Z-matrix of the N, CA and C atoms (Angstrom, degrees):
N
C 1 1.459
C 2 1.520 1 111.08
N 3 1.349 2 116.78 1 -48.52
C 4 1.459 3 119.86 2 -178.43
C 5 1.526 4 112.07 3 -64.66
N 6 1.336 5 116.59 4 -35.70
C 7 1.460 6 119.71 5 -178.01
C 8 1.521 7 110.29 6 -65.79
N 9 1.333 8 116.91 7 -45.45
C 10 1.464 9 120.02 8 177.86
C 11 1.512 10 111.72 9 -61.65
N 12 1.321 11 116.27 10 -43.91
C 13 1.464 12 120.61 11 177.22
C 14 1.524 13 110.41 12 -62.95
N 15 1.331 14 116.39 13 -41.83
C 16 1.467 15 120.38 14 -179.96
C 17 1.522 16 110.64 15 -60.17
N 18 1.322 17 117.13 16 -45.44
C 19 1.459 18 119.36 17 -179.17
C 20 1.526 19 112.08 18 -69.76
N 21 1.316 20 117.85 19 -32.23
C 22 1.472 21 120.27 20 174.10
C 23 1.527 22 109.91 21 -64.31
N 24 1.332 23 116.29 22 -43.60
C 25 1.468 24 120.69 23 176.99
C 26 1.528 25 109.52 24 -62.72
N 27 1.333 26 116.92 25 -41.39
C 28 1.463 27 121.05 26 177.82
C 29 1.517 28 112.71 27 -60.86
N 30 1.331 29 116.93 28 -37.95
C 31 1.475 30 120.29 29 176.82
C 32 1.523 31 110.98 30 -63.60
N 33 1.323 32 116.60 31 -39.44
C 34 1.470 33 120.01 32 176.28
C 35 1.527 34 109.52 33 -62.79
N 36 1.333 35 116.80 34 -44.15
C 37 1.462 36 120.62 35 177.62
C 38 1.514 37 112.12 36 -59.25
N 39 1.330 38 116.06 37 -40.66
C 40 1.455 39 120.81 38 179.02
C 41 1.530 40 110.84 39 -63.72
N 42 1.328 41 116.85 40 -44.83
C 43 1.470 42 120.28 41 179.00
C 44 1.526 43 111.42 42 -63.18
N 45 1.331 44 116.72 43 -38.37
C 46 1.466 45 120.20 44 177.62
C 47 1.530 46 111.00 45 -64.62
N 48 1.329 47 116.65 46 -39.33
C 49 1.466 48 120.03 47 178.60
C 50 1.527 49 110.59 48 -66.87
N 51 1.317 50 116.85 49 -40.34
C 52 1.461 51 119.13 50 176.69
C 53 1.521 52 110.28 51 -61.84
N 54 1.325 53 116.43 52 -40.29
C 55 1.469 54 120.98 53 176.09
C 56 1.524 55 110.04 54 -59.61
N 57 1.325 56 116.37 55 -41.45
C 58 1.470 57 120.48 56 179.45
C 59 1.523 58 110.66 57 -57.94
N 60 1.320 59 116.53 58 -45.13
C 61 1.463 60 119.53 59 -177.45
C 62 1.523 61 112.86 60 -68.50
N 63 1.312 62 117.90 61 -19.57
C 64 1.465 63 120.71 62 176.95
C 65 1.527 64 113.08 63 -86.63
N 66 1.324 65 117.17 64 -10.92
C 67 1.467 66 120.30 65 179.58
C 68 1.528 67 109.33 66 -69.95
N 69 1.325 68 115.52 67 133.92
C 70 1.462 69 119.46 68 -179.70
C 71 1.528 70 112.14 69 -79.38
N 72 1.321 71 117.42 70 -29.60
C 73 1.468 72 119.62 71 -178.25
C 74 1.529 73 110.37 72 -89.51
N 75 1.321 74 115.24 73 146.59
C 76 1.455 75 120.33 74 177.10
C 77 1.516 76 112.03 75 -63.89
N 78 1.338 77 116.71 76 -39.70
C 79 1.466 78 119.99 77 178.69
C 80 1.524 79 111.24 78 -65.60
N 81 1.327 80 116.40 79 -40.44
C 82 1.462 81 120.01 80 176.97
C 83 1.519 82 111.13 81 -62.45
N 84 1.333 83 115.66 82 -42.76
C 85 1.462 84 119.56 83 176.68
C 86 1.521 85 110.37 84 -57.82
N 87 1.332 86 116.31 85 -48.54
C 88 1.464 87 120.22 86 -177.13
C 89 1.536 88 111.23 87 -61.62
N 90 1.319 89 116.46 88 -41.77
C 91 1.468 90 120.65 89 -178.81
C 92 1.525 91 111.13 90 -61.40
N 93 1.325 92 116.62 91 -51.47
C 94 1.463 93 120.57 92 -177.91
C 95 1.529 94 111.67 93 -69.00
N 96 1.327 95 116.88 94 -36.43
C 97 1.457 96 120.29 95 179.12
C 98 1.528 97 111.09 96 -66.41
N 99 1.328 98 116.84 97 -39.85
C 100 1.470 99 120.37 98 177.52
C 101 1.525 100 110.64 99 -64.18
N 102 1.323 101 116.62 100 -42.14
C 103 1.466 102 120.25 101 177.97
C 104 1.526 103 110.15 102 -61.82
N 105 1.319 104 115.92 103 -42.59
C 106 1.458 105 120.55 104 177.44
C 107 1.527 106 111.20 105 -59.68
N 108 1.328 107 116.80 106 -43.70
C 109 1.468 108 120.55 107 -179.88
C 110 1.528 109 111.27 108 -62.84
N 111 1.329 110 116.85 109 -38.27
C 112 1.468 111 119.68 110 176.71
C 113 1.524 112 111.32 111 -63.18
N 114 1.325 113 116.10 112 -42.60
C 115 1.468 114 120.26 113 179.66
C 116 1.529 115 110.08 114 -65.12
N 117 1.334 116 117.05 115 -41.95
C 118 1.464 117 119.46 116 177.56
C 119 1.524 118 111.31 117 -65.54
N 120 1.320 119 116.83 118 -35.27
C 121 1.461 120 119.78 119 176.15
C 122 1.532 121 110.03 120 -59.76
N 123 1.325 122 116.11 121 -42.41
C 124 1.465 123 120.73 122 176.42
C 125 1.525 124 110.52 123 -61.57
N 126 1.331 125 117.00 124 -43.66
C 127 1.462 126 120.48 125 179.01
C 128 1.527 127 110.50 126 -58.07
N 129 1.328 128 116.51 127 -46.65
C 130 1.463 129 119.76 128 -179.26
C 131 1.525 130 111.89 129 -66.00
N 132 1.335 131 117.23 130 -33.52
C 133 1.474 132 120.04 131 174.33
C 134 1.524 133 110.20 132 -61.80
N 135 1.327 134 116.79 133 -44.36
C 136 1.463 135 121.02 134 179.35
C 137 1.522 136 111.81 135 -62.49
N 138 1.331 137 116.40 136 -30.61
C 139 1.464 138 120.86 137 179.19
C 140 1.528 139 112.46 138 -86.45
N 141 1.333 140 117.02 139 -7.77
C 142 1.462 141 120.34 140 -177.01
C 143 1.516 142 113.08 141 75.14
N 144 1.314 143 117.09 142 18.54
C 145 1.470 144 122.59 143 178.75
C 146 1.527 145 107.89 144 -93.11
N 147 1.328 146 115.22 145 80.86
C 148 1.469 147 120.69 146 -167.74
C 149 1.520 148 113.26 147 -68.64
N 150 1.325 149 118.36 148 -36.87
C 151 1.467 150 119.80 149 178.76
C 152 1.521 151 110.29 150 -63.52
N 153 1.324 152 116.61 151 -44.65
C 154 1.465 153 120.38 152 178.23
C 155 1.525 154 110.74 153 -64.92
N 156 1.329 155 117.14 154 -38.68
C 157 1.470 156 120.75 155 179.00
C 158 1.526 157 110.76 156 -63.01
N 159 1.327 158 116.38 157 -44.04
C 160 1.468 159 120.05 158 178.65
C 161 1.524 160 110.29 159 -65.43
N 162 1.329 161 116.67 160 -43.73
C 163 1.466 162 120.43 161 179.48
C 164 1.522 163 110.77 162 -58.51
N 165 1.324 164 117.45 163 -44.84
C 166 1.464 165 119.84 164 -179.14
C 167 1.523 166 111.42 165 -70.35
N 168 1.324 167 117.68 166 -34.60
C 169 1.462 168 120.19 167 175.21
C 170 1.520 169 111.29 168 -62.87
N 171 1.335 170 116.22 169 -44.92
C 172 1.472 171 120.59 170 177.07
C 173 1.528 172 109.94 171 -64.13
N 174 1.328 173 116.45 172 -38.65
C 175 1.467 174 120.71 173 177.59
C 176 1.523 175 110.97 174 -59.47
N 177 1.317 176 117.23 175 -43.42
C 178 1.474 177 120.84 176 179.02
C 179 1.523 178 110.89 177 -61.88
N 180 1.331 179 116.49 178 -46.65
C 181 1.468 180 120.36 179 179.92
C 182 1.526 181 110.07 180 -63.03
N 183 1.332 182 116.74 181 -43.34
C 184 1.462 183 121.24 182 178.38
C 185 1.524 184 111.79 183 -58.16
N 186 1.319 185 115.69 184 -45.37
C 187 1.458 186 119.96 185 -175.78
C 188 1.524 187 111.14 186 -67.40
N 189 1.318 188 117.36 187 -41.30
C 190 1.473 189 120.49 188 176.51
C 191 1.523 190 110.33 189 -65.92
N 192 1.339 191 117.28 190 -43.10
C 193 1.472 192 120.48 191 179.47
C 194 1.523 193 110.73 192 -60.33
N 195 1.325 194 117.40 193 -37.46
C 196 1.469 195 120.09 194 -179.53
C 197 1.524 196 111.47 195 -66.16
N 198 1.312 197 116.22 196 -25.50
C 199 1.468 198 120.28 197 179.25
C 200 1.524 199 111.17 198 -79.24
N 201 1.321 200 117.55 199 -36.57
C 202 1.457 201 120.94 200 -170.86
C 203 1.521 202 114.49 201 -96.06
N 204 1.322 203 117.68 202 -23.83
C 205 1.465 204 119.07 203 -178.00
C 206 1.521 205 110.48 204 -76.31
N 207 1.305 206 116.22 205 121.50
C 208 1.462 207 119.96 206 179.01
C 209 1.525 208 111.87 207 -112.52
N 210 1.335 209 117.73 208 -21.70
C 211 1.456 210 121.40 209 179.20
C 212 1.526 211 108.52 210 -74.84
N 213 1.338 212 116.24 211 118.27
C 214 1.459 213 121.04 212 -173.29
C 215 1.529 214 112.28 213 -60.71
N 216 1.341 215 117.47 214 -39.08
C 217 1.470 216 120.50 215 -179.82
C 218 1.523 217 110.59 216 -63.54
N 219 1.330 218 117.09 217 -43.71
C 220 1.465 219 120.06 218 178.81
C 221 1.520 220 111.42 219 -64.66
N 222 1.341 221 116.50 220 -34.53
C 223 1.463 222 119.45 221 177.58
C 224 1.524 223 110.31 222 -56.54
N 225 1.349 224 116.05 223 -44.49
C 226 1.467 225 119.22 224 -179.55
C 227 1.525 226 111.24 225 -58.99
N 228 1.328 227 116.61 226 -44.57
C 229 1.466 228 120.33 227 -179.57
C 230 1.529 229 111.24 228 -63.01
N 231 1.319 230 116.24 229 -43.17
C 232 1.464 231 119.79 230 179.63
C 233 1.526 232 111.11 231 -66.43
N 234 1.333 233 116.88 232 -41.91
C 235 1.465 234 119.98 233 178.66
C 236 1.526 235 109.90 234 -60.93
N 237 1.324 236 116.80 235 -47.64
C 238 1.468 237 120.01 236 178.53
C 239 1.528 238 110.05 237 -58.75
N 240 1.320 239 116.88 238 -43.68
C 241 1.460 240 120.89 239 179.09
C 242 1.513 241 112.64 240 -61.00
N 243 1.336 242 116.99 241 -46.95
C 244 1.467 243 119.58 242 -179.05
C 245 1.526 244 111.35 243 -67.47
N 246 1.332 245 117.64 244 -39.87
C 247 1.468 246 120.04 245 177.79
C 248 1.529 247 109.87 246 -61.48
N 249 1.325 248 117.06 247 -42.93
C 250 1.468 249 120.17 248 178.17
C 251 1.528 250 111.68 249 -63.90
N 252 1.329 251 116.95 250 -42.13
C 253 1.473 252 120.09 251 178.04
C 254 1.526 253 110.31 252 -59.69
N 255 1.341 254 116.80 253 -46.94
C 256 1.463 255 119.58 254 -179.38
C 257 1.530 256 111.12 255 -66.50
N 258 1.333 257 117.89 256 -34.62
C 259 1.470 258 120.79 257 177.06
C 260 1.530 259 110.58 258 -65.76
N 261 1.319 260 117.11 259 -40.75
C 262 1.470 261 120.84 260 178.10
C 263 1.528 262 110.30 261 -65.62
N 264 1.328 263 116.96 262 -44.35
C 265 1.470 264 120.01 263 178.26
C 266 1.526 265 110.09 264 -59.39
N 267 1.335 266 117.03 265 -43.01
C 268 1.464 267 120.88 266 178.67
C 269 1.524 268 110.82 267 -61.68
N 270 1.319 269 116.44 268 -44.96
C 271 1.467 270 120.90 269 -179.46
C 272 1.525 271 111.36 270 -62.75
N 273 1.324 272 116.68 271 -44.74
C 274 1.465 273 120.67 272 -177.33
C 275 1.529 274 112.97 273 -71.00
N 276 1.328 275 116.69 274 -24.16
C 277 1.470 276 119.66 275 -177.97
C 278 1.531 277 111.66 276 -112.63
N 279 1.321 278 116.72 277 24.32
C 280 1.464 279 122.87 278 -174.69
C 281 1.526 280 111.40 279 -56.00
N 282 1.349 281 115.57 280 128.53
C 283 1.464 282 121.69 281 176.87
C 284 1.521 283 110.17 282 -131.38
N 285 1.304 284 116.10 283 35.59
C 286 1.455 285 120.82 284 -179.78
C 287 1.521 286 111.34 285 99.13
N 288 1.316 287 114.60 286 -175.42
C 289 1.465 288 120.82 287 -174.59
C 290 1.528 289 113.20 288 -58.39
N 291 1.323 290 116.90 289 -27.09
C 292 1.468 291 118.89 290 179.69
C 293 1.528 292 111.58 291 -64.64
N 294 1.330 293 117.74 292 -17.82
C 295 1.470 294 120.74 293 176.58
C 296 1.524 295 111.77 294 -65.47
N 297 1.326 296 116.34 295 -18.57
C 298 1.467 297 119.58 296 178.73
C 299 1.531 298 112.10 297 -71.62
N 300 1.329 299 117.29 298 -23.13
C 301 1.471 300 119.67 299 -179.57
C 302 1.527 301 112.07 300 -65.05
N 303 1.340 302 120.06 301 -55.63
C 304 1.464 303 118.45 302 177.04
C 305 1.528 304 112.36 303 -66.04
N 306 1.342 305 117.25 304 -31.60
C 307 1.473 306 119.03 305 177.36
C 308 1.524 307 109.94 306 -61.90
N 309 1.340 308 116.35 307 -46.67
C 310 1.463 309 119.46 308 176.98
C 311 1.520 310 110.55 309 -59.79
N 312 1.329 311 116.63 310 -44.00
C 313 1.468 312 120.58 311 -176.50
C 314 1.525 313 111.77 312 -60.35
N 315 1.329 314 117.63 313 -47.34
C 316 1.468 315 118.84 314 -176.57
C 317 1.523 316 111.91 315 -73.71
N 318 1.333 317 117.71 316 -33.87
C 319 1.468 318 119.74 317 178.55
C 320 1.519 319 110.30 318 -72.68
N 321 1.321 320 117.73 319 -42.69
C 322 1.466 321 120.85 320 176.57
C 323 1.530 322 110.83 321 -60.75
N 324 1.329 323 116.62 322 -43.00
C 325 1.464 324 120.26 323 178.35
C 326 1.522 325 110.61 324 -63.38
N 327 1.326 326 117.15 325 -39.66
C 328 1.463 327 120.50 326 177.75
C 329 1.524 328 110.36 327 -57.54
N 330 1.320 329 116.79 328 -49.16
C 331 1.467 330 120.44 329 179.93
C 332 1.524 331 110.99 330 -62.91
N 333 1.326 332 116.72 331 -41.07
C 334 1.467 333 120.75 332 -178.35
C 335 1.521 334 112.06 333 -65.12
N 336 1.336 335 117.85 334 -48.11
C 337 1.472 336 119.24 335 -175.03
C 338 1.523 337 112.18 336 -71.70
N 339 1.319 338 117.78 337 -24.70
C 340 1.463 339 119.69 338 179.50
C 341 1.526 340 113.11 339 -86.33
N 342 1.332 341 117.66 340 -35.72
C 343 1.461 342 119.32 341 -167.29
C 344 1.524 343 116.44 342 -113.01
N 345 1.308 344 119.02 343 -19.74
C 346 1.465 345 119.74 344 -170.60
C 347 1.521 346 112.21 345 -102.84
N 348 1.344 347 116.65 346 144.15
C 349 1.465 348 119.38 347 173.24
C 350 1.533 349 109.80 348 -67.21
N 351 1.309 350 115.78 349 161.06
C 352 1.460 351 123.23 350 -167.86
C 353 1.527 352 114.56 351 -45.34
N 354 1.338 353 118.67 352 -60.28
C 355 1.466 354 118.38 353 -172.99
C 356 1.531 355 111.63 354 -69.14
N 357 1.316 356 118.48 355 -32.66
C 358 1.463 357 120.82 356 176.10
C 359 1.537 358 109.65 357 -71.69
N 360 1.331 359 116.74 358 -37.74
C 361 1.463 360 120.99 359 175.97
C 362 1.528 361 109.60 360 -57.14
N 363 1.325 362 116.34 361 -44.25
C 364 1.474 363 120.45 362 -178.70
C 365 1.526 364 111.01 363 -61.30
N 366 1.332 365 116.10 364 -40.15
C 367 1.464 366 119.77 365 177.93
C 368 1.529 367 109.59 366 -65.80
N 369 1.332 368 117.01 367 -41.94
C 370 1.463 369 120.49 368 175.98
C 371 1.520 370 112.34 369 -60.65
N 372 1.326 371 116.23 370 -36.45
C 373 1.466 372 120.19 371 179.68
C 374 1.529 373 112.14 372 -67.32
N 375 1.342 374 116.75 373 -23.10
C 376 1.466 375 118.85 374 175.47
C 377 1.529 376 110.45 375 -60.40
N 378 1.335 377 116.57 376 -38.44
C 379 1.469 378 119.66 377 178.05
C 380 1.526 379 110.74 378 -61.46
N 381 1.334 380 115.87 379 -41.28
C 382 1.467 381 119.54 380 176.98
C 383 1.522 382 110.63 381 -63.54
N 384 1.321 383 116.75 382 -41.84
C 385 1.470 384 120.28 383 178.87
C 386 1.521 385 111.35 384 -61.04
N 387 1.333 386 117.01 385 -41.39
C 388 1.464 387 119.69 386 179.01
C 389 1.531 388 110.83 387 -63.76
N 390 1.338 389 116.81 388 -36.33
C 391 1.471 390 119.87 389 176.76
C 392 1.529 391 110.45 390 -66.28
N 393 1.346 392 116.91 391 -41.86
C 394 1.471 393 119.75 392 177.95
C 395 1.525 394 110.59 393 -64.89
N 396 1.329 395 117.21 394 -39.86
C 397 1.467 396 120.65 395 178.37
C 398 1.529 397 109.91 396 -61.69
N 399 1.326 398 116.78 397 -45.80
C 400 1.469 399 120.26 398 178.11
C 401 1.530 400 110.60 399 -61.46
N 402 1.323 401 117.25 400 -41.62
C 403 1.467 402 121.49 401 178.12
C 404 1.531 403 110.78 402 -61.54
N 405 1.324 404 116.38 403 -42.77
C 406 1.468 405 120.13 404 179.37
C 407 1.523 406 111.24 405 -64.21
N 408 1.327 407 117.51 406 -36.49
C 409 1.463 408 120.89 407 177.50
C 410 1.527 409 110.13 408 -67.47
N 411 1.335 410 116.82 409 -45.44
C 412 1.470 411 120.72 410 179.52
C 413 1.525 412 111.00 411 -57.07
N 414 1.332 413 116.64 412 -43.60
C 415 1.466 414 121.33 413 -175.94
C 416 1.531 415 113.07 414 -92.79
N 417 1.335 416 117.09 415 6.06
C 418 1.464 417 122.45 416 179.90
C 419 1.528 418 111.74 417 54.27
N 420 1.314 419 115.41 418 40.16
C 421 1.470 420 122.13 419 -179.13
C 422 1.529 421 108.13 420 -92.77
N 423 1.320 422 116.00 421 76.90
C 424 1.459 423 121.25 422 -171.00
C 425 1.526 424 113.64 423 -63.91
N 426 1.332 425 120.95 424 -43.19
C 427 1.476 426 118.37 425 177.13
C 428 1.532 427 112.17 426 -61.65
N 429 1.332 428 116.61 427 -41.39
C 430 1.469 429 119.97 428 178.14
C 431 1.525 430 110.48 429 -65.16
N 432 1.330 431 116.78 430 -37.98
C 433 1.463 432 120.98 431 177.75
C 434 1.524 433 110.51 432 -61.34
N 435 1.322 434 116.60 433 -46.73
C 436 1.467 435 120.02 434 178.45
C 437 1.514 436 112.04 435 -60.61
N 438 1.329 437 116.28 436 -44.77
C 439 1.470 438 120.63 437 -179.79
C 440 1.521 439 111.19 438 -63.28
N 441 1.336 440 117.00 439 -41.33
C 442 1.473 441 120.37 440 -179.43
C 443 1.522 442 111.08 441 -69.68
N 444 1.320 443 117.42 442 -35.42
C 445 1.471 444 120.00 443 176.81
C 446 1.525 445 110.66 444 -64.18
N 447 1.336 446 117.06 445 -41.80
C 448 1.470 447 120.14 446 176.45
C 449 1.523 448 109.85 447 -63.02
N 450 1.336 449 117.56 448 -45.37
C 451 1.469 450 121.03 449 179.39
C 452 1.527 451 110.67 450 -59.60
N 453 1.326 452 116.88 451 -40.62
C 454 1.465 453 120.94 452 179.20
C 455 1.522 454 110.59 453 -63.85
N 456 1.322 455 116.90 454 -44.10
C 457 1.472 456 120.34 455 178.09
C 458 1.526 457 111.17 456 -62.93
N 459 1.329 458 117.37 457 -40.79
C 460 1.468 459 120.42 458 177.83
C 461 1.524 460 110.72 459 -64.47
N 462 1.322 461 116.82 460 -38.77
C 463 1.459 462 120.61 461 177.49
C 464 1.530 463 110.49 462 -64.11
N 465 1.326 464 117.45 463 -44.50
C 466 1.468 465 120.97 464 178.06
C 467 1.525 466 110.18 465 -61.32
N 468 1.313 467 117.44 466 -42.04
C 469 1.466 468 121.85 467 177.28
C 470 1.531 469 110.65 468 -58.44
N 471 1.336 470 116.71 469 -46.16
C 472 1.465 471 120.45 470 -179.15
C 473 1.520 472 110.64 471 -68.45
N 474 1.334 473 118.25 472 -39.97
C 475 1.470 474 120.86 473 176.31
C 476 1.521 475 109.49 474 -58.56
N 477 1.319 476 116.49 475 -46.19
C 478 1.469 477 120.80 476 178.94
C 479 1.528 478 110.65 477 -56.90
N 480 1.325 479 116.85 478 -46.63
C 481 1.467 480 120.31 479 -179.77
C 482 1.524 481 112.06 480 -66.33
N 483 1.320 482 117.78 481 -37.49
C 484 1.464 483 120.63 482 178.31
C 485 1.526 484 110.97 483 -66.53
N 486 1.324 485 117.41 484 -41.75
C 487 1.463 486 120.75 485 -179.75
C 488 1.522 487 111.49 486 -71.91
N 489 1.322 488 116.35 487 -34.45
C 490 1.467 489 120.88 488 178.02
C 491 1.525 490 110.31 489 -65.19
N 492 1.325 491 115.73 490 -36.20
C 493 1.463 492 121.39 491 -179.36
C 494 1.524 493 110.98 492 -69.47
N 495 1.359 494 116.36 493 -36.50
C 496 1.468 495 120.52 494 -178.66
C 497 1.484 496 108.40 495 -75.80
């Protein structure tokens, strides 16, 4: 029962993330992406995958903080804090060199959402997507691979539209 519910919740999280990538504004992207991370955190809780649940919870907080923090000095402190949190999570859940792929993805995304303007942020997020795709291939996580490939295509579509507009 919990597994079916967990995967249904995960599908909602996936749809929310796809919605995020279609948002033209950086703030809209951050809002929908944070909501998606919260939903995925719930999914991982239902599955008993506590490290993933914590990672997604921290991801949600990070993404919302990147939207609301305007003081540049505070941004640095928050970025350092989130990078350290993700480094600790990676260290505690180390499963070999492949653990560097999600670590790179979450740290790169942290830097992108805090420091880069919208269209450049989206390009930076492509690097994170490629790391997630590689991670999904390593772990043979085919549903996650499919979802990340769709998210990457949606991001490229939005980047194209943002650059065409400029």
